[in-house]
N, CA, C, O and CB atoms as a CASP TS submission, in Angstrom:
PFRMAT TS
TARGET T0000
AUTHOR 0000-0000-0000
METHOD Language model
MODEL 1
PARENT N/A
ATOM      1  N   MET     1     -36.651-154.926  12.781  1.00  0.00           N
ATOM      2  CA  MET     1     -35.968-154.063  11.761  1.00  0.00           C
ATOM      3  C   MET     1     -35.763-155.511  10.762  1.00  0.00           C
ATOM      4  O   MET     1     -36.167-155.425   9.603  1.00  0.00           O
ATOM      5  CB  MET     1     -34.328-153.065  12.402  1.00  0.00           C
ATOM      6  N   GLU     2     -35.217-156.654  11.164  1.00  0.00           N
ATOM      7  CA  GLU     2     -34.720-157.745  10.513  1.00  0.00           C
ATOM      8  C   GLU     2     -35.947-158.193   9.365  1.00  0.00           C
ATOM      9  O   GLU     2     -35.768-158.512   8.189  1.00  0.00           O
ATOM     10  CB  GLU     2     -34.335-158.922  11.673  1.00  0.00           C
ATOM     11  N   PHE     3     -37.122-158.109  10.051  1.00  0.00           N
ATOM     12  CA  PHE     3     -38.287-158.332   9.356  1.00  0.00           C
ATOM     13  C   PHE     3     -38.519-157.611   8.012  1.00  0.00           C
ATOM     14  O   PHE     3     -38.846-158.181   6.971  1.00  0.00           O
ATOM     15  CB  PHE     3     -39.290-158.031  10.207  1.00  0.00           C
ATOM     16  N   TRP     4     -38.289-156.147   8.179  1.00  0.00           N
ATOM     17  CA  TRP     4     -38.466-155.429   7.080  1.00  0.00           C
ATOM     18  C   TRP     4     -37.347-155.650   5.985  1.00  0.00           C
ATOM     19  O   TRP     4     -37.571-155.687   4.775  1.00  0.00           O
ATOM     20  CB  TRP     4     -38.572-154.072   7.492  1.00  0.00           C
ATOM     21  N   ILE     5     -36.193-155.781   6.543  1.00  0.00           N
ATOM     22  CA  ILE     5     -35.054-156.058   5.716  1.00  0.00           C
ATOM     23  C   ILE     5     -35.519-157.165   4.571  1.00  0.00           C
ATOM     24  O   ILE     5     -35.454-157.014   3.351  1.00  0.00           O
ATOM     25  CB  ILE     5     -33.808-156.601   6.675  1.00  0.00           C
ATOM     26  N   SER     6     -36.035-158.385   5.340  1.00  0.00           N
ATOM     27  CA  SER     6     -36.179-159.526   4.724  1.00  0.00           C
ATOM     28  C   SER     6     -37.564-159.325   3.854  1.00  0.00           C
ATOM     29  O   SER     6     -37.700-160.168   2.968  1.00  0.00           O
ATOM     30  CB  SER     6     -36.164-160.707   5.782  1.00  0.00           C
ATOM     31  N   VAL     7     -38.467-158.482   3.948  1.00  0.00           N
ATOM     32  CA  VAL     7     -39.644-158.159   2.966  1.00  0.00           C
ATOM     33  C   VAL     7     -39.154-157.538   2.117  1.00  0.00           C
ATOM     34  O   VAL     7     -39.319-158.042   1.006  1.00  0.00           O
ATOM     35  CB  VAL     7     -40.772-157.448   3.386  1.00  0.00           C
ATOM     36  N   LEU     8     -38.335-156.191   2.146  1.00  0.00           N
ATOM     37  CA  LEU     8     -37.809-155.579   1.064  1.00  0.00           C
ATOM     38  C   LEU     8     -36.996-156.568   0.296  1.00  0.00           C
ATOM     39  O   LEU     8     -37.097-156.481  -0.928  1.00  0.00           O
ATOM     40  CB  LEU     8     -37.052-154.419   1.458  1.00  0.00           C
ATOM     41  N   LEU     9     -36.247-157.446   0.755  1.00  0.00           N
ATOM     42  CA  LEU     9     -35.208-158.460  -0.184  1.00  0.00           C
ATOM     43  C   LEU     9     -36.019-159.386  -0.748  1.00  0.00           C
ATOM     44  O   LEU     9     -35.561-160.086  -1.651  1.00  0.00           O
ATOM     45  CB  LEU     9     -34.005-159.320   0.626  1.00  0.00           C
ATOM     46  N   THR    10     -37.496-159.565  -0.269  1.00  0.00           N
ATOM     47  CA  THR    10     -38.009-160.827  -0.823  1.00  0.00           C
ATOM     48  C   THR    10     -38.767-160.002  -1.960  1.00  0.00           C
ATOM     49  O   THR    10     -38.912-160.603  -3.024  1.00  0.00           O
ATOM     50  CB  THR    10     -38.992-161.894   0.280  1.00  0.00           C
ATOM     51  N   ILE    11     -39.268-158.705  -1.874  1.00  0.00           N
ATOM     52  CA  ILE    11     -39.793-158.142  -2.684  1.00  0.00           C
ATOM     53  C   ILE    11     -38.705-157.750  -4.133  1.00  0.00           C
ATOM     54  O   ILE    11     -39.055-157.684  -5.311  1.00  0.00           O
ATOM     55  CB  ILE    11     -40.388-157.078  -1.884  1.00  0.00           C
ATOM     56  N   LEU    12     -37.511-157.564  -3.630  1.00  0.00           N
ATOM     57  CA  LEU    12     -36.689-157.528  -4.750  1.00  0.00           C
ATOM     58  C   LEU    12     -36.287-158.646  -5.569  1.00  0.00           C
ATOM     59  O   LEU    12     -35.866-158.593  -6.724  1.00  0.00           O
ATOM     60  CB  LEU    12     -35.693-157.033  -4.399  1.00  0.00           C
ATOM     61  N   GLY    13     -36.431-159.484  -4.974  1.00  0.00           N
ATOM     62  CA  GLY    13     -36.064-160.825  -5.500  1.00  0.00           C
ATOM     63  C   GLY    13     -36.506-162.266  -4.224  1.00  0.00           C
ATOM     64  O   GLY    13     -36.344-162.066  -3.020  1.00  0.00           O
ATOM     65  N   TYR    14     -36.897-163.247  -4.609  1.00  0.00           N
ATOM     66  CA  TYR    14     -37.236-164.235  -3.784  1.00  0.00           C
ATOM     67  C   TYR    14     -36.087-164.834  -3.105  1.00  0.00           C
ATOM     68  O   TYR    14     -36.193-164.998  -1.889  1.00  0.00           O
ATOM     69  CB  TYR    14     -37.945-165.159  -4.463  1.00  0.00           C
ATOM     70  N   LEU    15     -34.897-165.223  -3.749  1.00  0.00           N
ATOM     71  CA  LEU    15     -33.976-165.703  -3.156  1.00  0.00           C
ATOM     72  C   LEU    15     -33.032-165.005  -2.119  1.00  0.00           C
ATOM     73  O   LEU    15     -32.576-165.475  -1.077  1.00  0.00           O
ATOM     74  CB  LEU    15     -33.433-166.122  -4.018  1.00  0.00           C
ATOM     75  N   PRO    16     -32.857-163.780  -2.661  1.00  0.00           N
ATOM     76  CA  PRO    16     -32.338-162.707  -1.477  1.00  0.00           C
ATOM     77  C   PRO    16     -33.029-162.569  -0.262  1.00  0.00           C
ATOM     78  O   PRO    16     -32.387-162.318   0.759  1.00  0.00           O
ATOM     79  CB  PRO    16     -32.334-161.327  -1.935  1.00  0.00           C
ATOM     80  N   GLY    17     -34.220-162.695  -0.233  1.00  0.00           N
ATOM     81  CA  GLY    17     -35.084-162.523   1.102  1.00  0.00           C
ATOM     82  C   GLY    17     -35.081-163.598   1.846  1.00  0.00           C
ATOM     83  O   GLY    17     -34.950-163.468   3.063  1.00  0.00           O
ATOM     84  N   VAL    18     -35.224-164.877   1.261  1.00  0.00           N
ATOM     85  CA  VAL    18     -35.088-166.086   1.928  1.00  0.00           C
ATOM     86  C   VAL    18     -33.446-166.390   2.371  1.00  0.00           C
ATOM     87  O   VAL    18     -33.249-166.912   3.468  1.00  0.00           O
ATOM     88  CB  VAL    18     -35.704-167.212   0.933  1.00  0.00           C
ATOM     89  N   LEU    19     -32.543-166.124   1.686  1.00  0.00           N
ATOM     90  CA  LEU    19     -31.343-166.103   2.337  1.00  0.00           C
ATOM     91  C   LEU    19     -31.073-165.396   3.364  1.00  0.00           C
ATOM     92  O   LEU    19     -30.597-165.983   4.335  1.00  0.00           O
ATOM     93  CB  LEU    19     -30.551-165.858   1.661  1.00  0.00           C
ATOM     94  N   TYR    20     -31.292-163.999   3.431  1.00  0.00           N
ATOM     95  CA  TYR    20     -31.356-163.258   4.767  1.00  0.00           C
ATOM     96  C   TYR    20     -32.073-163.698   5.778  1.00  0.00           C
ATOM     97  O   TYR    20     -31.685-163.641   6.945  1.00  0.00           O
ATOM     98  CB  TYR    20     -31.784-162.078   4.652  1.00  0.00           C
ATOM     99  N   ALA    21     -33.364-164.254   5.348  1.00  0.00           N
ATOM    100  CA  ALA    21     -34.384-164.546   6.624  1.00  0.00           C
ATOM    101  C   ALA    21     -33.470-166.034   7.250  1.00  0.00           C
ATOM    102  O   ALA    21     -33.396-166.222   8.464  1.00  0.00           O
ATOM    103  CB  ALA    21     -36.456-164.959   5.971  1.00  0.00           C
ATOM    104  N   ALA    22     -32.994-166.745   6.513  1.00  0.00           N
ATOM    105  CA  ALA    22     -32.142-167.937   7.061  1.00  0.00           C
ATOM    106  C   ALA    22     -30.921-167.563   7.722  1.00  0.00           C
ATOM    107  O   ALA    22     -30.528-168.189   8.707  1.00  0.00           O
ATOM    108  CB  ALA    22     -31.739-168.878   5.981  1.00  0.00           C
ATOM    109  N   TYR    23     -30.289-166.574   7.240  1.00  0.00           N
ATOM    110  CA  TYR    23     -29.297-165.634   8.002  1.00  0.00           C
ATOM    111  C   TYR    23     -29.722-165.288   9.407  1.00  0.00           C
ATOM    112  O   TYR    23     -29.163-165.713  10.418  1.00  0.00           O
ATOM    113  CB  TYR    23     -29.121-164.285   7.242  1.00  0.00           C
ATOM    114  N   VAL    24     -30.784-164.461   9.379  1.00  0.00           N
ATOM    115  CA  VAL    24     -31.218-163.922  10.533  1.00  0.00           C
ATOM    116  C   VAL    24     -31.640-165.017  11.739  1.00  0.00           C
ATOM    117  O   VAL    24     -31.468-164.770  12.932  1.00  0.00           O
ATOM    118  CB  VAL    24     -32.351-163.043  10.128  1.00  0.00           C
ATOM    119  N   ILE    25     -32.263-166.357  11.192  1.00  0.00           N
ATOM    120  CA  ILE    25     -32.647-167.424  12.128  1.00  0.00           C
ATOM    121  C   ILE    25     -31.545-167.927  12.660  1.00  0.00           C
ATOM    122  O   ILE    25     -31.451-167.972  13.886  1.00  0.00           O
ATOM    123  CB  ILE    25     -33.405-168.477  11.574  1.00  0.00           C
ATOM    124  N   CYS    26     -30.477-168.414  11.808  1.00  0.00           N
ATOM    125  CA  CYS    26     -29.410-169.076  12.391  1.00  0.00           C
ATOM    126  C   CYS    26     -28.447-168.349  13.231  1.00  0.00           C
ATOM    127  O   CYS    26     -27.668-168.926  13.989  1.00  0.00           O
ATOM    128  CB  CYS    26     -28.754-169.650  11.445  1.00  0.00           C
ATOM    129  N   SER    27     -28.519-166.929  13.069  1.00  0.00           N
ATOM    130  CA  SER    27     -27.765-166.127  13.721  1.00  0.00           C
ATOM    131  C   SER    27     -28.405-165.562  15.193  1.00  0.00           C
ATOM    132  O   SER    27     -27.911-164.631  15.829  1.00  0.00           O
ATOM    133  CB  SER    27     -27.464-165.088  12.748  1.00  0.00           C
ATOM    134  N   VAL    28     -29.225-166.083  15.465  1.00  0.00           N
ATOM    135  CA  VAL    28     -29.937-165.575  16.762  1.00  0.00           C
ATOM    136  C   VAL    28     -28.824-166.086  18.046  1.00  0.00           C
ATOM    137  O   VAL    28     -28.364-167.227  18.038  1.00  0.00           O
ATOM    138  CB  VAL    28     -31.710-166.385  16.921  1.00  0.00           C
ATOM    139  N   ASP    29     -28.506-165.174  19.026  1.00  0.00           N
ATOM    140  CA  ASP    29     -27.793-165.460  19.828  1.00  0.00           C
ATOM    141  C   ASP    29     -28.535-166.194  21.330  1.00  0.00           C
ATOM    142  O   ASP    29     -29.399-165.707  22.060  1.00  0.00           O
ATOM    143  CB  ASP    29     -27.079-164.254  19.901  1.00  0.00           C
ATOM    144  N   PRO    30     -27.931-167.325  21.419  1.00  0.00           N
ATOM    145  CA  PRO    30     -29.072-168.432  22.459  1.00  0.00           C
ATOM    146  C   PRO    30     -28.957-167.556  23.652  1.00  0.00           C
ATOM    147  O   PRO    30     -29.858-167.612  24.489  1.00  0.00           O
ATOM    148  CB  PRO    30     -28.483-170.398  22.912  1.00  0.00           C
ATOM    149  N   ASP    31     -27.857-166.679  23.843  1.00  0.00           N
ATOM    150  CA  ASP    31     -28.009-166.132  25.255  1.00  0.00           C
ATOM    151  C   ASP    31     -29.111-165.073  25.326  1.00  0.00           C
ATOM    152  O   ASP    31     -29.342-164.580  26.430  1.00  0.00           O
ATOM    153  CB  ASP    31     -26.652-165.494  25.760  1.00  0.00           C
ATOM    154  N   ARG    32     -29.676-164.753  24.469  1.00  0.00           N
ATOM    155  CA  ARG    32     -30.678-163.676  24.506  1.00  0.00           C
ATOM    156  C   ARG    32     -31.905-164.126  24.162  1.00  0.00           C
ATOM    157  O   ARG    32     -32.805-163.314  23.945  1.00  0.00           O
ATOM    158  CB  ARG    32     -30.377-162.593  23.681  1.00  0.00           C
ATOM    159  N   VAL    33     -32.152-165.717  24.045  1.00  0.00           N
ATOM    160  CA  VAL    33     -33.372-166.116  23.913  1.00  0.00           C
ATOM    161  C   VAL    33     -33.711-167.210  24.921  1.00  0.00           C
ATOM    162  O   VAL    33     -33.012-168.215  25.054  1.00  0.00           O
ATOM    163  CB  VAL    33     -33.563-166.494  22.594  1.00  0.00           C
ATOM    164  N   ARG    34     -34.816-166.969  25.626  1.00  0.00           N
ATOM    165  CA  ARG    34     -35.244-168.017  26.536  1.00  0.00           C
ATOM    166  C   ARG    34     -36.297-168.850  26.117  1.00  0.00           C
ATOM    167  O   ARG    34     -37.182-168.343  25.428  1.00  0.00           O
ATOM    168  CB  ARG    34     -35.616-167.499  27.715  1.00  0.00           C
ATOM    169  N   ARG    35     -36.356-170.123  26.436  1.00  0.00           N
ATOM    170  CA  ARG    35     -37.060-171.375  26.030  1.00  0.00           C
ATOM    171  C   ARG    35     -38.181-171.418  27.256  1.00  0.00           C
ATOM    172  O   ARG    35     -37.758-171.754  28.362  1.00  0.00           O
ATOM    173  CB  ARG    35     -35.950-172.832  25.935  1.00  0.00           C
ATOM    174  N   ARG    36     -39.631-171.085  27.109  1.00  0.00           N
ATOM    175  CA  ARG    36     -40.566-171.578  28.376  1.00  0.00           C
ATOM    176  C   ARG    36     -41.862-172.351  27.446  1.00  0.00           C
ATOM    177  O   ARG    36     -42.601-171.859  26.594  1.00  0.00           O
ATOM    178  CB  ARG    36     -41.235-169.978  29.549  1.00  0.00           C
ATOM    179  N   ASP    37     -41.790-173.751  27.994  1.00  0.00           N
ATOM    180  CA  ASP    37     -42.931-174.386  27.375  1.00  0.00           C
ATOM    181  C   ASP    37     -42.608-174.410  26.069  1.00  0.00           C
ATOM    182  O   ASP    37     -41.474-174.685  25.677  1.00  0.00           O
ATOM    183  CB  ASP    37     -44.228-173.750  27.593  1.00  0.00           C
ATOM    184  N   ASP    38     -43.528-174.140  25.351  1.00  0.00           N
ATOM    185  CA  ASP    38     -43.164-174.236  23.686  1.00  0.00           C
ATOM    186  C   ASP    38     -43.304-172.862  22.858  1.00  0.00           C
ATOM    187  O   ASP    38     -43.651-172.712  21.687  1.00  0.00           O
ATOM    188  CB  ASP    38     -44.261-175.346  22.904  1.00  0.00           C
ATOM    189  N   ASP    39     -42.929-171.900  23.822  1.00  0.00           N
ATOM    190  CA  ASP    39     -42.688-170.363  23.503  1.00  0.00           C
ATOM    191  C   ASP    39     -41.305-169.995  23.682  1.00  0.00           C
ATOM    192  O   ASP    39     -40.544-170.378  24.571  1.00  0.00           O
ATOM    193  CB  ASP    39     -43.529-169.406  24.411  1.00  0.00           C
ATOM    194  N   TYR    40     -41.054-169.136  22.644  1.00  0.00           N
ATOM    195  CA  TYR    40     -39.612-168.537  22.826  1.00  0.00           C
ATOM    196  C   TYR    40     -39.809-167.135  23.164  1.00  0.00           C
ATOM    197  O   TYR    40     -40.604-166.443  22.528  1.00  0.00           O
ATOM    198  CB  TYR    40     -38.656-168.651  21.501  1.00  0.00           C
ATOM    199  N   ILE    41     -39.051-166.637  24.234  1.00  0.00           N
ATOM    200  CA  ILE    41     -39.080-165.184  24.634  1.00  0.00           C
ATOM    201  C   ILE    41     -37.850-164.778  24.162  1.00  0.00           C
ATOM    202  O   ILE    41     -36.861-165.452  24.449  1.00  0.00           O
ATOM    203  CB  ILE    41     -39.268-164.858  26.166  1.00  0.00           C
ATOM    204  N   TYR    42     -37.726-163.554  23.326  1.00  0.00           N
ATOM    205  CA  TYR    42     -36.610-162.789  23.141  1.00  0.00           C
ATOM    206  C   TYR    42     -36.218-161.572  24.310  1.00  0.00           C
ATOM    207  O   TYR    42     -36.879-160.557  24.529  1.00  0.00           O
ATOM    208  CB  TYR    42     -36.841-162.211  21.787  1.00  0.00           C
ATOM    209  N   VAL    43     -35.210-161.904  24.844  1.00  0.00           N
ATOM    210  CA  VAL    43     -34.630-160.866  26.062  1.00  0.00           C
ATOM    211  C   VAL    43     -33.773-159.883  25.571  1.00  0.00           C
ATOM    212  O   VAL    43     -32.634-160.055  25.136  1.00  0.00           O
ATOM    213  CB  VAL    43     -33.769-161.582  27.204  1.00  0.00           C
ATOM    214  N   ALA    44     -34.440-158.764  25.677  1.00  0.00           N
ATOM    215  CA  ALA    44     -33.575-157.571  25.135  1.00  0.00           C
ATOM    216  C   ALA    44     -32.613-157.265  26.174  1.00  0.00           C
ATOM    217  O   ALA    44     -31.798-156.357  26.011  1.00  0.00           O
ATOM    218  CB  ALA    44     -34.423-156.232  24.782  1.00  0.00           C
TER
END
C-alpha cells in the first residue's frame, strides 16, 4: 500500500512522493523486520 501512495504522490509532484517515501522508510518498526545475512525480511 505504501508503494502505491508513494507512486501517486510522485506523479502529483516529485517532492511529496520523496518525502512520503522517506517517512515510510524511517518509520519502519524494527520489531517487525528481521535481518538475515544481507536480506531484510518483513514479518507480518
